[in-house]
NUZA-587338 format. One record per atom (N, C-alpha, C, O): x, y, z; residue in three letters. Coordinates in steps of 0.001 Angstrom, whole numbers, plus 524288, in hexadecimal, padded with zeros to 5 digits. Example, Ala and Ser with C-alpha at 12.3 -4.5 7.8 and 13.67 -1.06 7.14 Angstrom:
833867E9C681E78ALA/8300C7EE6C81E78ALA/833907F31C81E78ALA/8379C7F30982111ALA/832327F73681BA8SER/835667FBDC81BE4SER/832648001E81EBESER/834618047281F67SER/
This chain:
B09E273DB39BCC6MET/B064273A1A9BA4AMET/B0907734DB9B9A6MET/B0D3D734B09B755MET/B06D57309D9BB99PRO/B095772B839BB11PRO/B0A4172A2B9B556PRO/B074372BC29B1ECPRO/B0E6C727389B455TYR/B0FF6725BE9AF12TYR/B0B85723069AC2ATYR/B0AA1724259A793TYR/B08B471F729AEC3GLU/B049571C819AC27GLU/B0048720209AA32GLU/AFE4171F619A5E6GLU/AFEDD724109AD54LYS/AFAD7727BD9ABA6LYS/AFCCF72B109A71FLYS/AF9E472C209A373LYS/B01C172CB89A75ALEU/B03FD72FE49A32ELEU/B043972CBE99E24LEU/B030272EC8999F5LEU/B05C4727D499E80ASN/B05FC7246C999F7ASN/B008A723B9997A0ASN/AFFE272411992E0ASN/AFCA7722BE99AEETYR/AF74B7221A99925TYR/AF566727209968ATYR/AF2F0726F899269TYR/AF69372B97998FFPHE/AF506730AD996F3PHE/AF7747319D99196PHE/AF4C27335198DFCPHE/AFC877308499102SER/AFF397314D98C06SER/AFCED72DDA987C9SER/AFC2072F9898361SER/AFBDF728FB9891CSER/AF996725539855ASER/AF43272725983A7SER/AF2EF7270197F04SER/AF104728D99875EALA/AEBC572AAD9861FALA/AEBF572FA4982D3ALA/AE8CA7304897F44ALA/AEF9C73326983F5CYS/AF01E737FE980EBCYS/AF1C4736C997B56CYS/AEFD273932977A8CYS/AF5587331097AADPHE/AF70B7318C97571PHE/AF26D72F5497264PHE/AF1AD730AB96DD6PHE/AEF4F72BEB974E2THR/AEAB3729B597258THR/AE6D472DF8970ECTHR/AE4A172DEF96CA6THR/AE5FF7319997473ALA/AE26B735EB9735EALA/AE4737393296ED5ALA/AE16873AE696B85ALA/AE99C73A1796EA8GLN/AEBE573D2596A71GLN/AEB2573A5F96535GLN/AE9F873CE196148GLN/AEBD37353796526GLN/AEAFD7323D96059GLN/AE55B732CB95E7CGLN/AE45C733A4959DCGLN/AE1B87324E96220ILE/ADC2F732BF960B4ILE/ADB087383A95EA2ILE/AD877738D495A9CILE/ADCEB73C279615BLEU/ADBCC7418C95FC3LEU/ADE43742E495A7ELEU/ADC127460795795LEU/AE2CE740949592DSER/AE55D741CA95434SER/AE25673FA494F8ASER/AE3157416E94B23SER/ADEF673BDC95075GLU/ADBFA7397C94C3CGLU/AD69173BE194B8DGLU/AD39273A2594837GLU/AD54F73FC694E9FILE/AD006741FA94E88ILE/ACF477458E949CFILE/AD277748FE948BBILE/ACB02744A394711THR/AC9137482C942FFTHR/AC3857498C94487THR/AC1487471994802THR/AC14B74D67941FAILE/ABBF074EF494350ILE/AB83F74A52942C9ILE/AB4D57499194617ILE/AB8E27473D93EB4GLY/AB561742D093DD2GLY/AB5F973E79941CFGLY/AB24873B93942D9GLY/ABA9C73E079440BSER/ABB7A739BC947C3SER/ABB8E73B8E94D6BSER/ABCC57387E950EBSER/ABA4E7406994E58LEU/ABA98742AB95394LEU/AB77873F8A95793LEU/AB96873E7595BD7LEU/AB2AD73E149563ELYS/AAF5873B33959EFLYS/AB1C0735F895B69LYS/AB1457343395FDBLYS/AB45573386957A5ARG/AB69D72E669589BARG/ABB2972EAA95C74ARG/ABC3F72ACF95F1DARG/ABDD47331895CCFPHE/AC26E733949601FPHE/AC174736539654FPHE/AC4AB735E5968DCPHE/ABD3873910965D7ILE/ABC4073BEF96AB1ILE/ABB987383E96F49ILE/ABDF97390C97364ILE/AB86C7343996EA9GLN/AB776730AB97307GLN/ABC7272DFD974EDGLN/ABD6672DFB979A4GLN/ABFBD72BAD97175PRO/AC4977294E97375PRO/AC82972D4797623PRO/ACA9472C0C97A1CPRO/AC8837320597401ALA/ACBD9735FD97668ALA/AC9D87376F97BD0ALA/ACCEC7381B97F72ALA/AC4B8737EA97C5CLEU/AC278739229817ELEU/AC363734B498561LEU/AC480735A6989F5LEU/AC2E972FE098386LEU/AC3E672B68986F9LEU/AC98772B60988DELEU/ACA9072A1498D61LEU/ACD2572CC998579ILE/AD2A272D0998708ILE/AD3647313D98B2BILE/AD6177305C98F0DILE/AD10E735BF98A61LEU/AD196739FE98E31LEU/ACF377387899375LEU/AD174739A79978BLEU/ACABA735DF99364VAL/AC848734199983FVAL/ACBCB7301699AECVAL/ACC547301F99FB3VAL/ACE2F72CA0997D8SER/AD1B2728B399A01SER/AD67772B3F99C83SER/AD81E729A89A0BESER/AD8AF72F30999EEILE/ADD2A731F799C1CILE/ADBAA734859A143ILE/ADE88734259A51BILE/AD734737199A157LYS/AD55E739BE9A618LYS/AD4BF735C59AA84LYS/AD669736C69AEEBLYS/AD2617314D9A962PHE/AD18E72D479AD53PHE/AD6BE72B6A9AF9CPHE/AD75172B2F9B461PHE/ADA8F72A119AC40ILE/ADF987281E9AE13ILE/AE25272C329B175ILE/AE4C772ADB9B55EILE/AE1E8731209AFFCMET/AE476735479B2F2MET/AE201735FB9B85DMET/AE483738139BBE5MET/ADD30734459B909GLU/ADA7A734CF9BE10GLU/ADB8C730449C1C6GLU/ADA08730869C654GLU/ADE1A72C239BFF9ILE/ADF23727909C345ILE/AE3EA728999C6A6ILE/AE7DE72AA89C4D6ILE/AE376727249CB8CPHE/AE7A1727D19CF61PHE/AE909722739D18BPHE/AE5A471FA39D378PHE/AEE04721089D13BILE/AEFE171C0D9D368ILE/AF29171D419D896ILE/AF5E3720B99D8E2ILE/AF11A71A589DCAEARG/AF37771B219E1D5ARG/AF411715E19E48CARG/AF19F7120B9E2FBARG/AF755715AD9E8A2PRO/AF7DB710D09EB9DPRO/AF2A570F539EE24PRO/AEF86712AE9EF99PRO/AF1D270A539EE9AILE/AED0E708539F10FILE/AED297099A9F6E6ILE/AF15670A219F939ILE/AE89470A179F934SER/AE83070AE19FED9SER/AE3D370762A00F5SER/AE0A5705519FE00SER/AE3C0706C7A061ALYS/ADFBB70368A087BLYS/ADA3E7058EA077ELYS/AD67370298A0781LYS/AD9CD70AADA06A3GLU/AD4B270D04A0588GLU/AD28A70B46A003BGLU/ACDEA70C049FF22GLU/AD5D1709009FD00ASP/AD4307072D9F7D3ASP/AD1DD701AF9F7E6ASP/AD0106FFC99F3DEASP/AD1E16FF259FC5EALA/AD07E6F9939FCABALA/ACB0E6F8609FA81ALA/ACA636F4779F7CAALA/AC7346FB9B9FBA0LEU/AC1E96FA7A9F9BFLEU/AC1A26FABA9F3CALEU/ABF6B6F73F9F153LEU/AC3DF6FED29F177ALA/AC3D46FF519EBC6ALA/AC70B6FAFC9E939ALA/AC5886F8E59E52AALA/ACB786F9A59EB99VAL/ACEB96F5679E98CVAL/ACBBB6F03B9E9CAVAL/ACC116ED0C9E633VAL/AC8D36EF6C9EE00THR/AC5A56EAAF9EE7FTHR/AC1AB6EA639EA10THR/AC1046E6489E7A5THR/ABF0F6EEAC9E904THR/ABB296EECE9E4D3THR/ABD9A6ED7D9DF8FTHR/ABB786EA5C9DC98THR/AC2176EFE49DE65LEU/AC4B06EED69D967LEU/AC6A56E9379D918LEU/AC6696E6C49D4F6LEU/AC88E6E7359DD73THR/ACA6D6E1CF9DD92THR/AC5F76DE099DC85THR/AC6B56DA0F9D9EDTHR/AC15F6DF409DE81HIS/ABCBF6DC089DD71HIS/ABB5C6DC379D7A6HIS/AB9B06D8469D575HIS/ABC076E0CB9D518GLN/ABAEE6E1329CF7CGLN/ABE336DD519CC64GLN/ABC766DB3C9C86CGLN/AC2EE6DC609CE3ELEU/AC66F6D8CE9CB7BLEU/AC5576D3119CCD7LEU/AC7A56CF8C9CA83LEU/AC1DC6D2229D093GLY/AC0696CCC99D1D8GLY/AC3126CA899D69CGLY/AC3036C5CA9D75FGLY/AC56C6CDD79D9DCTYR/AC7EF6CC0F9DEA4TYR/AC4C06CE009E34CTYR/AC53E6D2899E4D0TYR/AC17A6CA9F9E59APRO/ABDD76CC4F9E9B9PRO/AC03D6CC969EF2CPRO/ABE126CA7E9F2EBPRO/AC4AD6CF299EF94LEU/AC7456CFAD9F49ELEU/AC44C6D3879F812LEU/AC2536D7799F628LEU/AC3F86D26A9FD17ALA/AC1316D5C9A00CBALA/AC42D6DAE5A01A6ALA/AC8F46DB17A0125ALA/AC14F6DEF1A02EDPHE/AC3856E417A0405PHE/AC7DD6E3B8A0817PHE/ACC006E612A076APHE/AC6FC6E0D5A0C41GLU/ACACE6E06EA107EGLU/ACFF66DE1CA0E93GLU/AD42B6DFC3A1038GLU/ACF956DA42A0B14GLN/AD4586D7D9A08FBGLN/AD72D6DBA1A0557GLN/ADBFA6DBE8A0561GLN/AD43E6DE85A0237ILE/AD6A26E2779FEC2ILE/AD97A6E68CA0216ILE/ADDE76E7FFA00E5ILE/AD6EF6E865A063FLEU/AD9586EC3BA09BBLEU/ADE5C6EA10A0C24LEU/AE2566ECC2A0C62LEU/ADE206E537A0DE7GLU/AE2C76E2B5A1025GLU/AE7206E249A0C13GLU/AEBB16E32CA0D4BGLU/AE5B76E0F1A0744ASN/AE9936E075A0310ASN/AEC056E5BFA01C4ASN/AF0BF6E618A00F8ASN/AE8D36E9DBA018CILE/AEADF6EF1BA0075ILE/AEED06F09DA04ACILE/AF30A6F292A037AILE/AED6E6EFB6A0991ASN/AF1046F105A0DDDASN/AF6186EDF6A0D78ASN/AFA4B6F01DA0E64ASN/AF5C26E8FBA0C1DALA/AFA776E5BFA0B9BALA/AFDE36E7AAA071DALA/B02AB6E7D3A079AALA/AFB7C6E91BA02C9VAL/AFE6B6EB279FE4DVAL/B012F6F0349FFCFVAL/B05C36F0F59FE8CVAL/AFE626F3ACA0287LYS/B00AB6F8B7A0404LYS/B05416F814A07CFLYS/B08C96FB57A07E7LYS/B05386F3EDA0AEAGLU/B095E6F309A0EBBGLU/B0E246F051A0C6BGLU/B12316F009A0EFEGLU/B0DC46EE54A07ACASN/B11FB6EB4CA054DASN/B14C36EE96A012FASN/B124F6F0489FD6AASN/B19C86EF7FA01D5LYS/B1CBA6F2D59FE38LYS/B1D3C6F0739F8C8LYS/B1E746F33D9F50ELYS/B1C556EB629F841ASP/B1CBB6E8DA9F329ASP/B17716E84C9F072ASP/B17046E59B9EC7CASP/B13776EACE9F28DHIS/B0E3F6EAD59F033HIS/B0C276F0679F047HIS/B0D9E6F38E9F399HIS/B08B86F18E9EC95ASP/B05F86F68F9ECB0ASP/B01176F60D9E95CASP/B006E6F2419E67CASP/AFDC26F9D89E9C7ALA/AF8FA6F9F89E6A3ALA/AF78C6FFAE9E5C4ALA/AF8B5703159E8F6ALA/AF4FF7009E9E159PHE/AF38C705E89DFCEPHE/AEDF6705DF9DDD1PHE/AEC0C701F19DBD0PHE/AEB6570A4F9DE67VAL/AE60370ACE9DC93VAL/AE5A670F379D89AVAL/AE89C712FF9D8C8VAL/AE1F970EA39D50AALA/AE0BD712B99D138ALA/ADBCA7156C9D312ALA/AD7DB712E69D433ALA/ADC0A71A979D35DMET/AD7A371DBA9D534MET/AD5AE7213A9D0C9MET/AD8C37236A9CDD0MET/AD08C721B49D06BHIS/ACE197255A9CCB9HIS/AC969727C89CF7CHIS/AC5E7725059D144HIS/AC96372CE39CFD0ASP/AC52B72FB19D28BASP/AC45572D7F9D806ASP/ABFE272C989D99DASP/AC88B72CA39DAE8ASN/AC87072A929E044ASN/AC6147251D9E09FASN/AC44F723859E4CCASN/AC608722449DC54ARG/AC40471CEA9DC43ARG/AC8767193C9DACBARG/ACB4971A339D706ARG/AC9137150D9DDC0LEU/ACD0D711229DCA1LEU/ACB1970DDB9D80ELEU/AC71070B459D874LEU/ACDF670DF79D3B5ILE/ACC2C70B469CEFAILE/ACFCA706D19CD4BILE/ACEC3704309C967ILE/AD3FD705FA9D036GLY/AD77B701AD9CEECGLY/ADBCF701369D2E1GLY/ADCE5704E09D5CCGLY/ADE4A6FCB09D2FATRP/AE2BF6FBE79D671TRP/AE6886F7FD9D408TRP/AE5126F4B99D0D1TRP/AEB6C6F86D9D5B1VAL/AEF6F6F4BC9D41FVAL/AF2BA6F3749D8EFVAL/AF3FE6F6E59DC0BVAL/AF4186EE779D97FALA/AF79A6ECBA9DDAEALA/AFC806EA8B9DB19ALA/AFC336E7A99D743ALA/B00FA6EBF39DD3EVAL/B05F36EA5E9DAF1VAL/B09A56E8A39DF47VAL/B095D6EA8F9E3ADVAL/B0D1F6E4FC9DDFCALA/B10BD6E2F09E1EFALA/B15F66E1A19DF7CALA/B165B6E04B9DAE2ALA/B19EA6E2109E2B8GLN/B1F2C6E05C9E15AGLN/B1F456DA779E1FDGLN/B1D6E6D8759E5F2GLN/B215D6D7AB9DE36SER/B21A36D2049DE8DSER/B27516D0429DE99SER/B2A476D1549DAF6SER/B28C26CD999E2AELEU/B2E066CB6B9E32ALEU/B2DA16C5829E326LEU/B2AD06C3309E649LEU/B30766C3239DF9AGLN/B30776BD7A9DF2AGLN/B360C6BB999DE6EGLN/B39556BE6C9DC57GLN/B37176B6F29E01CILE/B3C536B4B89DF9CILE/B3DC36B3FD9D9D6ILE/B42306B50A9D848ILE/B3A106B2379D6BBGLU/B3B3B6B07C9D167GLU/B3AF06B4B69CD3BGLU/B3BE86B39D9C8A6GLU/B39A16B9849CEB2SER/B39536BD9E9CAB4SER/B3AE06C2E59CD05SER/B3AF46C3A29D1C5SER/B3C166C67D9C98CALA/B3D726CBC69CB3CALA/B38A16CE5B9CDA9ALA/B343B6CCFA9CC4BALA/B39636D20C9D137PRO/B34EC6D4CB9D388PRO/B31986D7739CF55PRO/B33986D9399CB56PRO/B2C966D7AD9D04EPHE/B29036DA539CCC6PHE/B24646DC5F9CFDDPHE/B23A06DAFC9D467PHE/B215F6DFA29CD62CYS/B1C906E1A89CFBACYS/B18016DEBF9CD52CYS/B183C6DD119C8D2CYS/B13E46DE2D9D058GLU/B0F4E6DB6E9CE54GLU/B0A576DE4D9CFF9GLU/B09AA6DFC59D480GLU/B06F36DF089CC34ILE/B01C96E11C9CD67ILE/AFE9B6DCA69CFBCILE/AFDE46D8999CD3FILE/AFCB66DD649D47BHIS/AF9A26D9599D71BHIS/AF3CF6DA1C9D65FHIS/AF0C56D67F9D74AHIS/AF23A6DEA89D4C3GLY/AECB86DFA49D3C0GLY/AEC126E4C29D0DCGLY/AEEDE6E8889D1E2GLY/AE8636E4E19CD42LEU/AE71C6E99C9CA5ELEU/AE1516E9699C912LEU/ADF7E6E5CE9C677LEU/ADE7A6ED469CAE5VAL/AD8DD6ED839C9DAVAL/AD76E6F31D9C87EVAL/AD9176F6CD9CB18VAL/AD4546F3B19C464VAL/AD2106F8BD9C302VAL/ACC2D6F7FF9C307VAL/ACA2A6F42D9C0E9VAL/AC96E6FBAD9C56FASP/AC3BA6FB909C59AASP/AC1A06FAB09C012ASP/AC3616FD329BC5DASP/ABDDF6F71F9BF8DASP/ABBEA6F5D59BA55ASP/AB99E6FA879B772ASP/AB9526FA709B2A6ASP/AB8036FE909BA2EGLN/AB6067034E9B7A5GLN/ABA6A706AF9B56DGLN/AB96270A499B26AGLN/ABF44705969B6DDTYR/AC3BA708CC9B545TYR/AC7BA705D19B200TYR/ACBEC707DC9B0D6TYR/AC6727010B9B088ARG/ACA286FDFC9AD73ARG/ACA98700219A7E7ARG/AC70D702BA9A5F1ARG/ACEFA6FEFE9A577ASN/AD021700B39A016ASN/AD0797069F99F96ASN/ACF34708CF99B7FASN/AD231709359A3C1ARG/AD2B070EE39A3ADARG/AD814710B29A581ARG/AD8E1715589A671ARG/ADBCB70D099A605GLY/AE12070E7B9A75FGLY/AE28470DF29AD1DGLY/AE70270ED69AE94GLY/ADEC270C829B068VAL/ADFBD70C239B609VAL/AE388707AA9B736VAL/AE73C7085A9BA34VAL/AE2A27032D9B4E9GLY/AE6166FEB89B5C4GLY/AEBA06FFDC9B409GLY/AEF5D6FE459B69CGLY/AEC2C702999AFB3LYS/AF1577040D9ADC2LYS/AF42C7078C9B1AELYS/AF8DA706E89B296LYS/AF15870B369B3FCLEU/AF3BD70E9C9B7EELEU/AF56A70B7C9BCBBLEU/AF99F70C659BEDELEU/AF225707CF9BE6CLEU/AF3737049F9C2FBLEU/AF82E7011E9C1E6LEU/AFB91700839C541LEU/AF8686FED69BD44VAL/AFCFB6FBAE9BBD2VAL/B01CF6FF2F9BB9CVAL/B060C6FD929BD34VAL/B012E703EB9B9AAGLY/B058B707A59B99AGLY/B0792708C39BF0AGLY/B0C4A709389BFD4GLY/B0408709349C2D1GLN/B05A270A139C83AGLN/B0885705499CA5DGLN/B0C57705D69CD3BGLN/B06B57009F9C8F9ALA/B09616FBD39CAA6ALA/B0EDE6FB949C846ALA/B12916FA009CAE9ALA/B0F676FD1B9C362LYS/B148D6FD399C0DDLYS/B1828701109C3A4LYS/B1CB86FFE19C49ALYS/B1621705999C4E8LYS/B193D7098B9C7A6LYS/B1B1A7076A9CCE3LYS/B1FAF707F39CE3BLYS/B1793705019CFD8TRP/B18EF702C39D4E6TRP/B1D316FE9A9D435TRP/B20F16FE6B9D735TRP/B1C956FB4E9D045GLY/B206F6F73C9CF41GLY/B25CB6F9719CDF9GLY/B29C16F7699CFCBGLY/B25F46FD9B9CAD7ARG/B2AFB7001E9C9A1ARG/B2D727025F9CE91ARG/B32307020E9CF4EARG/B2A2D704AB9D1F5GLU/B2C3D706CD9D6DFGLU/B2E8D702869DA50GLU/B32097038F9DD76GLU/B2CA56FDC79D9BBLYS/B2EBB6F94D9DCA7LYS/B33506F6BF9D9C4LYS/B352A6F2969DB51LYS/B351F6F9439D58FARG/B39926F78B9D272ARG/B389D6F2729CF82ARG/B3C246EF3A9CEF0ARG/B33D86F1C29CDABASN/B32836ED359CA76ASN/B32836EECD9C4BBASN/B31B96F35D9C36CASN/B33666EAFF9C15DASP/B33026EC1D9BBCBASP/B2EBD6E8D79B929ASP/B2E2E6E8F29B463ASP/B2BCB6E5FC9BC3FLYS/B277E6E2DC9BA2BLYS/B22A16E3939BD8DLYS/B22EF6E3E59C257LYS/B1E2B6E3D09BAF2LEU/B191A6E3DC9BD97LEU/B15FA6DF609BB51LEU/B15516DEFB9B692LEU/B14156DC099BEB4ARG/B11086D77C9BD0EARG/B0B996D7C79BF5FARG/B0A846DAD79C2EBARG/B083D6D4859BD44LEU/B03156D3C49BF8ELEU/B011D6CE739BDDDLEU/B02FE6CC239BA17LEU/AFD506CC9D9C0BCARG/AFAC26C7A99BF77ARG/AF5156C8EF9BE5EARG/AF2BD6CC429C0F0ARG/AF2ED6C6479BA8FCYS/AED8B6C76C9B900CYS/AEABB6C2499B7E4CYS/AECC76BEE09B530CYS/AE6176C1CD9B9FBASN/AE2EB6BD1D9B924ASN/AE2436BC279B346ASN/AE1586BFCD9B048ASN/AE2BE6B7369B1ABVAL/AE2496B5EF9AC1FVAL/ADCFA6B76D9A9E6VAL/ADC796B82E9A52DVAL/AD90A6B7DE9AD35LYS/AD3C36B9439AB6BLYS/AD3336BF119AA2ALYS/ACF816C0919A77ALYS/AD6B36C24C9AC00ARG/AD6426C7FD9AB54ARG/AD8D46C9C79A63DARG/ADCBD6CC949A64AARG/AD6906C81C9A1DETHR/AD8E76C93599CC5THR/AD9126CF1399B91THR/ADCBB6D0DF99904THR/AD5376D21299D55GLU/AD5606D7BD99C7BGLU/AD9F56DA2C99F71GLU/ADC826DDC099D7CGLU/ADAFA6D83E9A41BALA/ADF6C6DA309A721ALA/AE4866D8D19A463ALA/AE82F6DBEF9A469ALA/AE4D06D42D9A206HIS/AE98A6D2AB99F2EHIS/AEAA36D69899AD4HIS/AEF176D84299A1EHIS/AE69C6D80F997F3LEU/AE7426DBDC993B7LEU/AE8FA6E12A995DCLEU/AEC496E3C59938ALEU/AE6C56E2BB99A36PHE/AE8436E7A999CB1PHE/AEE146E7A599E0DPHE/AF0E06EB5899CC9PHE/AEFE46E37E9A09FTYR/AF55A6E3379A234TYR/AF8FA6E31299D6CTYR/AFD166E59099D68TYR/AF7746E03199974GLN/AFA9D6E002994B4GLN/AFAD46E5639921CGLN/AFEE66E6F399014GLN/AF67E6E82C9922DHIS/AF6516ED7098FFCHIS/AFA246F10D992E0HIS/AFC596F49F99087HIS/AFAEA6F01F997F0LEU/AFE8D6F34899B04LEU/B043D6F19099A51LEU/B07C96F41199C62LEU/B051C6ED5A99773GLY/B0A716EB9C99671GLY/B0C266E6CD99973GLY/B108D6E4FD998C6GLY/B08BF6E4B099CC6PHE/B0A166DFDD99F86PHE/B0A4F6DB6D99B8BPHE/B07376DB3F997DEPHE/B0DFE6D7E299C54LYS/B0E836D33B99908LYS/B0D716CE7199C64LYS/B0F236CE239A0E1LYS/B0A9E6CAB899A28GLU/B09976C5E599D0FGLU/B0EB26C2EB99DAEGLU/B11516C1A3999DBGLU/B100F6C1D99A295ALA/B14FE6BF2D9A3B5ALA/B143E6B9489A442ALA/B178C6B6409A286ALA/B0FFB6B7AB9A6A0LYS/B0EF86B2169A73ELYS/B096A6B14A9A932LYS/B06D56B4F49AAEELYS/B07A46AC709A8E1GLN/B02A86AAFA9AB28GLN/B03D66A7349AF99GLN/B077D6A4179AF52GLN/B00AD6A78C9B3B1GLN/B01916A4169B81AGLN/AFC696A2E29BAC9GLN/AF8726A56B9B9CAGLN/AFC8169F0F9BE22LYS/AF7F969DB69C151LYS/AF92969F389C6EELYS/AFDA469F119C8AALYS/AF51B6A0A79C9B1VAL/AF5B86A2159CF30VAL/AF38469D979D26DVAL/AEF1E69BDD9D18CVAL/AF69369BBB9D620PHE/AF4ED697979D9AFPHE/AF4B1699D29DF2CPHE/AF7DC69D269E097PHE/AF1056980A9E232GLU/AF0CC699BC9E7AEGLU/AEEE86953E9EB0DGLU/AEC8B691849E924GLU/AF000695AB9F023ILE/AEE7C691AD9F3E0ILE/AED3F694689F908ILE/AEFB7698509FA5DILE/AE994692719FBD4GLU/AE8496948BA010AGLU/AECDD69354A04B1GLU/AEF1268F0FA0484GLU/AEE4669725A0806ILE/AF27D69621A0BBDILE/AF0C8697B0A1141ILE/AF3CC69722A14F5ILE/
């Protein structure tokens, strides 16, 4: 069982134990629903399977990428997946539930002259029907694992300033804001 799932399971069991220890006959109804929700959440997390991305995932990845507001064509997504798979300093993983792709994360090794090597999440998307259920946490956990295997001690990501909910999610996972910057581009 991956560490992230075991950690989530232990945390959920502790919460369930706290709720159950406070139950009296008079308060039973008040505690049954939260306890059941915790059990359903545990079951859901245990059913998620994280695996490396494949070219067969391109259509589902395209759909999820569109949910996030990036209208890239299927053909370009397929080309990008193939390029990532061919590069030893890049990888991507998908979250599966009931044979349905519900999220993906792309991660890369970053080498720069002015700083120590680090890993960077280049993309993270969870299907809007599955958000706030632990899927993103599992995908970030997989990115961390990949980064450690590449002998990095830092994992970074960049997030649009408009995505305030995503900022809270990353902070909840322990990410700290390092700096703010602007992105410039030019046609070449």
